[in-house]
ZADO-1210 file (C-alpha; in nm, 4 decimals, padded with zeros to 6 digits):
<atoms>
<atom x="09.1697" y="00.2895" z="-05.2396" code="MET" pos="1"/>
<atom x="09.1604" y="-00.0879" z="-05.1226" code="GLN" pos="2"/>
<atom x="09.0045" y="-00.3247" z="-05.3315" code="LYS" pos="3"/>
<atom x="08.7189" y="-00.5509" z="-05.2408" code="ILE" pos="4"/>
<atom x="08.6469" y="-00.8003" z="-05.4909" code="ILE" pos="5"/>
<atom x="08.2623" y="-00.8981" z="-05.5826" code="ARG" pos="6"/>
<atom x="08.2269" y="-01.2200" z="-05.6769" code="VAL" pos="7"/>
<atom x="07.8951" y="-01.2870" z="-05.8865" code="ASN" pos="8"/>
<atom x="07.9453" y="-01.5820" z="-06.0155" code="GLU" pos="9"/>
<atom x="08.0502" y="-01.9373" z="-05.9462" code="GLU" pos="10"/>
<atom x="08.4270" y="-01.9403" z="-06.0903" code="LYS" pos="11"/>
<atom x="08.6635" y="-02.1637" z="-05.9104" code="ASN" pos="12"/>
<atom x="08.9929" y="-01.9966" z="-06.0270" code="GLU" pos="13"/>
<atom x="08.9083" y="-01.7231" z="-05.8221" code="ILE" pos="14"/>
<atom x="08.9590" y="-01.9716" z="-05.5361" code="LEU" pos="15"/>
<atom x="09.3328" y="-02.0788" z="-05.6571" code="ASN" pos="16"/>
<atom x="09.4083" y="-01.7084" z="-05.6045" code="ASP" pos="17"/>
<atom x="09.2460" y="-01.4934" z="-05.3288" code="LEU" pos="18"/>
<atom x="09.5235" y="-01.1813" z="-05.3733" code="SER" pos="19"/>
<atom x="09.2271" y="-00.9650" z="-05.1944" code="ALA" pos="20"/>
<atom x="09.1686" y="-00.8540" z="-04.8480" code="ASP" pos="21"/>
<atom x="08.8078" y="-00.8509" z="-04.8580" code="CYS" pos="22"/>
<atom x="08.5249" y="-01.0215" z="-05.1101" code="TYR" pos="23"/>
<atom x="08.1798" y="-00.9364" z="-05.1516" code="VAL" pos="24"/>
<atom x="07.9604" y="-01.2810" z="-05.2080" code="LEU" pos="25"/>
<atom x="07.6375" y="-01.2304" z="-05.4302" code="SER" pos="26"/>
<atom x="07.3341" y="-01.3950" z="-05.2070" code="ASP" pos="27"/>
<atom x="07.2532" y="-01.5929" z="-05.5375" code="ASN" pos="28"/>
<atom x="07.5509" y="-01.8561" z="-05.5185" code="LEU" pos="29"/>
<atom x="07.5253" y="-02.2169" z="-05.4818" code="SER" pos="30"/>
<atom x="07.6052" y="-02.3201" z="-05.0875" code="ASP" pos="31"/>
<atom x="07.8993" y="-02.5478" z="-05.2399" code="ASP" pos="32"/>
<atom x="08.0644" y="-02.2494" z="-05.4043" code="PHE" pos="33"/>
<atom x="07.9914" y="-02.0520" z="-05.0721" code="CYS" pos="34"/>
<atom x="08.0835" y="-02.3200" z="-04.8736" code="SER" pos="35"/>
<atom x="08.4334" y="-02.3598" z="-05.0274" code="LYS" pos="36"/>
<atom x="08.4859" y="-02.0103" z="-05.0690" code="PHE" pos="37"/>
<atom x="08.4561" y="-01.9479" z="-04.6983" code="ILE" pos="38"/>
<atom x="08.6582" y="-02.2257" z="-04.6042" code="ASN" pos="39"/>
<atom x="08.9560" y="-02.1237" z="-04.8655" code="MET" pos="40"/>
<atom x="08.9226" y="-01.7544" z="-04.6903" code="ALA" pos="41"/>
<atom x="08.9451" y="-01.8592" z="-04.3226" code="ARG" pos="42"/>
<atom x="09.2653" y="-02.0267" z="-04.4272" code="THR" pos="43"/>
<atom x="09.4076" y="-01.7218" z="-04.5742" code="GLN" pos="44"/>
<atom x="09.2747" y="-01.4565" z="-04.3367" code="ASP" pos="45"/>
<atom x="09.0533" y="-01.2689" z="-04.6065" code="LYS" pos="46"/>
<atom x="08.7167" y="-01.0813" z="-04.5408" code="ILE" pos="47"/>
<atom x="08.3925" y="-01.2536" z="-04.6576" code="VAL" pos="48"/>
<atom x="08.0648" y="-01.0529" z="-04.6952" code="LEU" pos="49"/>
<atom x="07.7353" y="-01.1009" z="-04.8740" code="PHE" pos="50"/>
<atom x="07.5309" y="-00.8785" z="-05.0346" code="TYR" pos="51"/>
<atom x="07.1539" y="-00.9388" z="-05.1664" code="GLY" pos="52"/>
<atom x="06.8007" y="-00.9816" z="-05.0475" code="GLU" pos="53"/>
<atom x="06.9463" y="-01.2921" z="-04.8399" code="SER" pos="54"/>
<atom x="07.2557" y="-01.1553" z="-04.7142" code="ALA" pos="55"/>
<atom x="07.2003" y="-01.1611" z="-04.3521" code="VAL" pos="56"/>
<atom x="07.0833" y="-01.5275" z="-04.3572" code="LYS" pos="57"/>
<atom x="07.3648" y="-01.6488" z="-04.5648" code="ILE" pos="58"/>
<atom x="07.5766" y="-01.4684" z="-04.3488" code="CYS" pos="59"/>
<atom x="07.4697" y="-01.6490" z="-04.0168" code="LYS" pos="60"/>
<atom x="07.4780" y="-01.9946" z="-04.1948" code="LYS" pos="61"/>
<atom x="07.8027" y="-01.9397" z="-04.2931" code="TYR" pos="62"/>
<atom x="07.9076" y="-01.7236" z="-04.0138" code="ASP" pos="63"/>
<atom x="08.0857" y="-01.5010" z="-04.2434" code="ALA" pos="64"/>
<atom x="08.2253" y="-01.1490" z="-04.1834" code="ASP" pos="65"/>
<atom x="07.9328" y="-00.9145" z="-04.2481" code="GLY" pos="66"/>
<atom x="07.6843" y="-00.7864" z="-04.4995" code="VAL" pos="67"/>
<atom x="07.6144" y="-00.4908" z="-04.7673" code="ILE" pos="68"/>
<atom x="07.2677" y="-00.4219" z="-04.7359" code="THR" pos="69"/>
<atom x="07.0262" y="-00.1447" z="-04.8509" code="ASP" pos="70"/>
<atom x="06.7484" y="-00.0084" z="-04.6114" code="PHE" pos="71"/>
<atom x="06.6233" y="00.2784" z="-04.8002" code="GLY" pos="72"/>
<atom x="06.5936" y="00.6001" z="-04.6322" code="ALA" pos="73"/>
<atom x="06.3543" y="00.5683" z="-04.3838" code="ASP" pos="74"/>
<atom x="06.3223" y="00.4415" z="-04.0168" code="ASP" pos="75"/>
<atom x="06.7781" y="00.3548" z="-04.0278" code="LEU" pos="76"/>
<atom x="06.8232" y="00.3424" z="-03.6885" code="LYS" pos="77"/>
<atom x="06.5359" y="00.1108" z="-03.5558" code="ASN" pos="78"/>
<atom x="06.6709" y="-00.1030" z="-03.8907" code="LYS" pos="79"/>
<atom x="07.0551" y="-00.0960" z="-03.8064" code="MET" pos="80"/>
<atom x="06.9948" y="-00.2047" z="-03.4269" code="SER" pos="81"/>
<atom x="06.7900" y="-00.4978" z="-03.5579" code="ALA" pos="82"/>
<atom x="07.0266" y="-00.5730" z="-03.8203" code="LEU" pos="83"/>
<atom x="07.3182" y="-00.5359" z="-03.5570" code="LYS" pos="84"/>
<atom x="07.1482" y="-00.7666" z="-03.2993" code="GLN" pos="85"/>
<atom x="07.0327" y="-00.9969" z="-03.5395" code="GLU" pos="86"/>
<atom x="07.4101" y="-01.0445" z="-03.6895" code="LEU" pos="87"/>
<atom x="07.5829" y="-01.0380" z="-03.3262" code="GLY" pos="88"/>
<atom x="07.9167" y="-00.8609" z="-03.2576" code="LYS" pos="89"/>
<atom x="08.2022" y="-00.8283" z="-03.4646" code="ASN" pos="90"/>
<atom x="08.0517" y="-00.8237" z="-03.7979" code="LYS" pos="91"/>
<atom x="08.1122" y="-00.5503" z="-04.0354" code="TYR" pos="92"/>
<atom x="07.8018" y="-00.3949" z="-04.1821" code="ILE" pos="93"/>
<atom x="07.7816" y="-00.1456" z="-04.5179" code="GLY" pos="94"/>
<atom x="07.4918" y="00.0132" z="-04.6008" code="LEU" pos="95"/>
<atom x="07.4340" y="00.1677" z="-04.9189" code="PHE" pos="96"/>
<atom x="07.3252" y="00.5010" z="-04.9736" code="THR" pos="97"/>
<atom x="07.1440" y="00.7026" z="-05.2679" code="ARG" pos="98"/>
<atom x="07.4005" y="00.9832" z="-05.4276" code="ASN" pos="99"/>
<atom x="07.2620" y="01.2561" z="-05.2380" code="ARG" pos="100"/>
<atom x="07.4096" y="01.4411" z="-04.9345" code="ARG" pos="101"/>
<atom x="07.0934" y="01.4161" z="-04.6888" code="HIS" pos="102"/>
<atom x="07.0592" y="01.0717" z="-04.7094" code="GLU" pos="103"/>
<atom x="07.4610" y="00.9829" z="-04.7035" code="SER" pos="104"/>
<atom x="07.4440" y="01.2136" z="-04.3835" code="MET" pos="105"/>
<atom x="07.1416" y="01.0039" z="-04.2604" code="LEU" pos="106"/>
<atom x="07.3254" y="00.6695" z="-04.2919" code="VAL" pos="107"/>
<atom x="07.6274" y="00.7754" z="-04.1409" code="SER" pos="108"/>
<atom x="07.4287" y="00.8689" z="-03.8369" code="GLU" pos="109"/>
<atom x="07.3695" y="00.4917" z="-03.7705" code="VAL" pos="110"/>
<atom x="07.7079" y="00.4532" z="-03.8169" code="GLU" pos="111"/>
<atom x="07.7648" y="00.1336" z="-04.0195" code="PRO" pos="112"/>
<atom x="08.1186" y="00.0554" z="-04.0674" code="ASP" pos="113"/>
<atom x="08.1352" y="00.1914" z="-04.4241" code="PHE" pos="114"/>
<atom x="07.8994" y="00.3602" z="-04.6618" code="ILE" pos="115"/>
<atom x="07.8443" y="00.2417" z="-05.0167" code="VAL" pos="116"/>
<atom x="07.7982" y="00.4324" z="-05.3039" code="PHE" pos="117"/>
<atom x="07.6758" y="00.3382" z="-05.6730" code="LYS" pos="118"/>
<atom x="07.8953" y="00.4859" z="-05.9523" code="VAL" pos="119"/>
<atom x="07.7949" y="00.4887" z="-06.3071" code="TRP" pos="120"/>
<atom x="07.9469" y="00.6174" z="-06.6080" code="LYS" pos="121"/>
<atom x="07.6164" y="00.8465" z="-06.6779" code="ASP" pos="122"/>
<atom x="07.6261" y="01.1137" z="-06.3756" code="GLY" pos="123"/>
<atom x="07.9855" y="01.0341" z="-06.2630" code="PHE" pos="124"/>
<atom x="08.0128" y="01.3866" z="-06.1846" code="LEU" pos="125"/>
<atom x="07.7755" y="01.4199" z="-05.9506" code="GLN" pos="126"/>
<atom x="07.8781" y="01.0913" z="-05.7768" code="VAL" pos="127"/>
<atom x="08.2317" y="01.2268" z="-05.7867" code="GLN" pos="128"/>
<atom x="08.1680" y="01.5726" z="-05.5988" code="GLU" pos="129"/>
<atom x="07.9360" y="01.3633" z="-05.3554" code="LEU" pos="130"/>
<atom x="08.1969" y="01.1134" z="-05.2762" code="VAL" pos="131"/>
<atom x="08.4972" y="01.3570" z="-05.2259" code="ASN" pos="132"/>
<atom x="08.2477" y="01.5996" z="-05.0026" code="TRP" pos="133"/>
<atom x="08.1506" y="01.2819" z="-04.7896" code="TYR" pos="134"/>
<atom x="08.5348" y="01.2246" z="-04.7390" code="ASN" pos="135"/>
<atom x="08.6394" y="01.5594" z="-04.6152" code="GLU" pos="136"/>
<atom x="08.3275" y="01.5762" z="-04.3671" code="PHE" pos="137"/>
<atom x="08.2778" y="01.2320" z="-04.2353" code="PHE" pos="138"/>
<atom x="08.4602" y="00.9817" z="-04.0396" code="LEU" pos="139"/>
<atom x="08.2824" y="00.6619" z="-04.1484" code="ILE" pos="140"/>
<atom x="08.4821" y="00.4955" z="-04.4159" code="GLN" pos="141"/>
<atom x="08.3278" y="00.4892" z="-04.7828" code="SER" pos="142"/>
<atom x="08.3136" y="00.2492" z="-05.0698" code="ALA" pos="143"/>
<atom x="08.2451" y="00.3057" z="-05.4495" code="VAL" pos="144"/>
<atom x="08.0257" y="00.0071" z="-05.6108" code="TRP" pos="145"/>
<atom x="08.1309" y="-00.0015" z="-05.9650" code="VAL" pos="146"/>
<atom x="07.8216" y="-00.0387" z="-06.2012" code="MET" pos="147"/>
<atom x="07.9620" y="00.0069" z="-06.5398" code="ASP" pos="148"/>
<atom x="08.2780" y="-00.1276" z="-06.6545" code="GLU" pos="149"/>
<atom x="08.5521" y="00.1365" z="-06.8260" code="GLY" pos="150"/>
<atom x="08.4605" y="00.3976" z="-06.5304" code="VAL" pos="151"/>
<atom x="08.7731" y="00.5528" z="-06.4089" code="ASP" pos="152"/>
<atom x="08.7350" y="00.5880" z="-06.0591" code="ILE" pos="153"/>
<atom x="09.0706" y="00.7272" z="-05.9872" code="SER" pos="154"/>
<atom x="08.9866" y="01.1113" z="-05.8825" code="SER" pos="155"/>
<atom x="08.7357" y="00.9444" z="-05.6104" code="LEU" pos="156"/>
<atom x="08.8660" y="01.0030" z="-05.2511" code="LYS" pos="157"/>
<atom x="08.6645" y="00.6571" z="-05.1578" code="ALA" pos="158"/>
<atom x="08.8452" y="00.4166" z="-04.9016" code="ASP" pos="159"/>
<atom x="08.7594" y="00.1235" z="-05.0532" code="PHE" pos="160"/>
<atom x="08.6144" y="00.0069" z="-05.4553" code="VAL" pos="161"/>
<atom x="08.4215" y="-00.2731" z="-05.4987" code="ILE" pos="162"/>
<atom x="08.4461" y="-00.4144" z="-05.8075" code="GLU" pos="163"/>
</atoms>
């Protein structure tokens, strides 16, 4: 699994060591930090995504590489079409899914760049079964978003881990 680093706090030391290929920044980080981060990431050809309620707005503001968002389970096709139009071409879109087979299939049908499963300690076996099943049947890449520290994700067949 390739690692995507989630940045929730403004720690300047991360700017000194952009060793991962992709980062996902919270939409609640300051403008100053986001601007510095985007500029540093660009000089090193790193991918920067945003997540949160304002992710799309911030992605557009900084011309970031894309977003990870949650549409829920209704009207996915229209929401995805509107998001692609708003972001413009060549932006990555990751969509969260509830940890159910049916919803993961529906989310995949709107063709995001990747689908995101949340992983907790509680219920890990169900998530493991779902992620591994999904990756056997679907071509859309998958990511696991680690919610709890200490979760052993080594048995998951996801393409990416977001932690």
